[in-house]
C-alpha positions in Angstrom: 22.9 0.4 12.1 24.2 -2.5 10.0 25.2 -2.6 6.4 24.6 -5.8 4.3 25.7 -6.1 0.7 23.3 -7.6 -1.8 25.4 -8.0 -4.9 26.9 -4.6 -5.6 24.2 -2.6 -3.6 24.5 -1.9 0.1 21.4 -2.4 2.2 21.2 -0.4 5.4 19.4 -1.7 8.4 18.5 0.5 11.4 17.8 -1.3 14.6 17.4 -5.0 15.1 14.8 -7.2 13.4 12.9 -9.7 15.4 11.3 -12.8 13.9 7.9 -11.1 13.4 9.5 -8.2 11.5 11.5 -10.6 9.3 8.4 -12.6 8.5 6.5 -9.4 7.7 9.3 -8.3 5.4 9.4 -11.7 3.7 5.6 -11.6 3.1 5.8 -8.0 1.8 8.5 -9.0 -0.7 6.5 -12.0 -1.8 3.4 -9.9 -2.3 5.3 -7.3 -4.4 6.8 -10.1 -6.5 3.4 -11.7 -7.3 1.7 -8.4 -7.9 4.5 -7.1 -10.2 4.0 -10.3 -12.3 0.4 -9.2 -12.8 0.8 -5.4 -13.1 3.8 -5.0 -15.5 2.1 -6.9 -18.3 -1.2 -5.1 -17.6 0.4 -1.7 -17.8 2.3 -2.6 -21.0 -0.8 -4.2 -22.5 -3.0 -1.3 -21.6 -0.5 1.2 -23.2 -0.4 -1.0 -26.3 -4.1 -1.3 -26.5 -4.6 2.5 -26.1 -2.0 3.1 -28.8 -3.9 0.9 -31.3 -7.5 1.7 -30.4 -7.7 5.2 -28.9 -7.1 8.3 -31.0 -4.5 10.7 -29.6 -3.4 14.1 -30.8 0.3 13.2 -30.6 2.7 10.6 -29.4 3.4 12.8 -26.4 -0.3 12.7 -25.2 -0.3 8.9 -25.6 3.0 8.7 -23.5 1.6 11.0 -20.8 -1.6 9.0 -20.6 0.3 5.7 -20.4 2.6 7.1 -17.6 -0.4 8.4 -15.7 -2.2 5.0 -15.9 1.1 3.4 -14.8 1.2 5.7 -11.8 -2.4 4.8 -10.9 -1.6 1.1 -11.3 1.5 1.2 -9.2 -0.3 3.2 -6.5 -2.7 0.3 -6.3 0.3 -2.1 -6.3 1.9 -0.4 -3.3 -1.4 -0.5 -1.2 -2.0 -4.2 -1.6 1.0 -5.8 0.2 -0.3 -4.8 3.6 -3.5 -6.8 2.9 -1.4 -9.8 1.9 0.8 -9.5 5.0 -2.4 -9.3 7.2 -3.8 -12.4 5.4 -0.6 -14.4 5.8 -0.1 -13.5 9.5 -3.8 -13.8 10.3 -3.6 -10.5 12.3 -3.7 -6.8 11.7 -1.1 -4.5 13.0 -2.2 -2.1 15.7 -3.6 1.0 14.0 -4.7 3.7 16.4 -8.3 4.8 16.0 -7.3 8.4 15.3 -5.2 7.3 12.3 -7.9 4.9 11.2 -10.5 7.6 11.4 -8.3 9.9 9.4 -7.8 7.3 6.7 -11.6 6.7 6.6 -12.4 10.4 6.4 -9.8 10.9 3.6 -11.3 8.0 1.6 -14.8 9.5 2.0 -13.6 13.0 0.9 -11.9 11.5 -2.2 -15.1 9.7 -3.2 -17.2 12.9 -2.8 -14.8 14.8 -5.1 -14.7 12.0 -7.6 -18.4 12.4 -8.1 -18.6 16.2 -8.0 -15.5 17.3 -10.0 -15.1 16.6 -13.7 -12.0 14.4 -14.0 -10.7 11.7 -16.3 -12.2 8.2 -15.8 -8.8 6.8 -14.8 -8.5 9.2 -11.9 -12.1 8.3 -10.8 -11.2 4.6 -10.9 -8.0 5.4 -8.9 -10.2 7.0 -6.2 -12.5 4.0 -6.0 -9.7 1.4 -6.0 -8.7 3.0 -2.7 -12.2 2.2 -1.4 -11.8 -1.4 -2.4 -8.6 -1.7 -0.5 -10.1 0.1 2.5 -13.1 -2.2 2.6 -10.9 -5.3 2.5 -8.8 -3.8 5.3 -12.0 -3.2 7.3 -13.0 -6.8 6.7 -9.6 -8.0 7.8 -9.8 -5.8 10.9 -13.1 -7.5 11.8 -11.9 -11.0 10.9 -8.4 -11.0 12.5 -7.4 -10.0 16.0 -5.3 -6.9 16.5 -1.7 -8.1 17.3 -0.4 -5.4 19.6 3.1 -6.7 19.5 3.3 -6.3 15.7 4.8 -3.1 14.3 2.4 -0.9 12.3 3.2 1.2 9.3 4.6 4.0 11.4 7.2 1.7 13.0 5.5 1.6 16.4 4.0 -1.2 18.4 1.3 -0.9 21.0 3.3 -2.9 23.6 6.4 -0.7 23.1 4.3 2.4 23.6 3.0 1.1 26.9 6.5 0.2 28.1 7.7 3.7 27.2 4.7 5.3 29.0 5.4 3.2 32.2 9.1 4.0 32.1 8.3 7.7 31.6 5.9 7.8 34.5 8.5 6.3 36.9 
């Protein structure tokens, strides 16, 4: 574990970074920066628009609605950097088929309930934005090769798993 200081804040690092992980972290930070330039004004503008054009019972209901829409928008923001990293590195991290099937099934269930259950339109849109990200990820998985040395979102790489299995067998 190493501690680096960024201004007055300490940054803890567990383990060692290799070049691929540093590059991934750099692209992730770049994606978050660009997306936040887009999303902050949209959230503030959407809250201002709804304040002026939508009738609310109280300031409290407007505030809650604005916060909920912000949560949905930032949920979308936090899903997109993985797509940006995949695009920049021209590869997808190794994702086991069990985890991939679970994500696909979860997305499918969300869509079914978005049609069946009565819910606010913003929540329905939040369910379908997951589908858009999932379809883009499927396209990237088809387009780019699976880089088995790259660490996935669980902090594992396929090559490390094989090395551990071989060491465990011996």
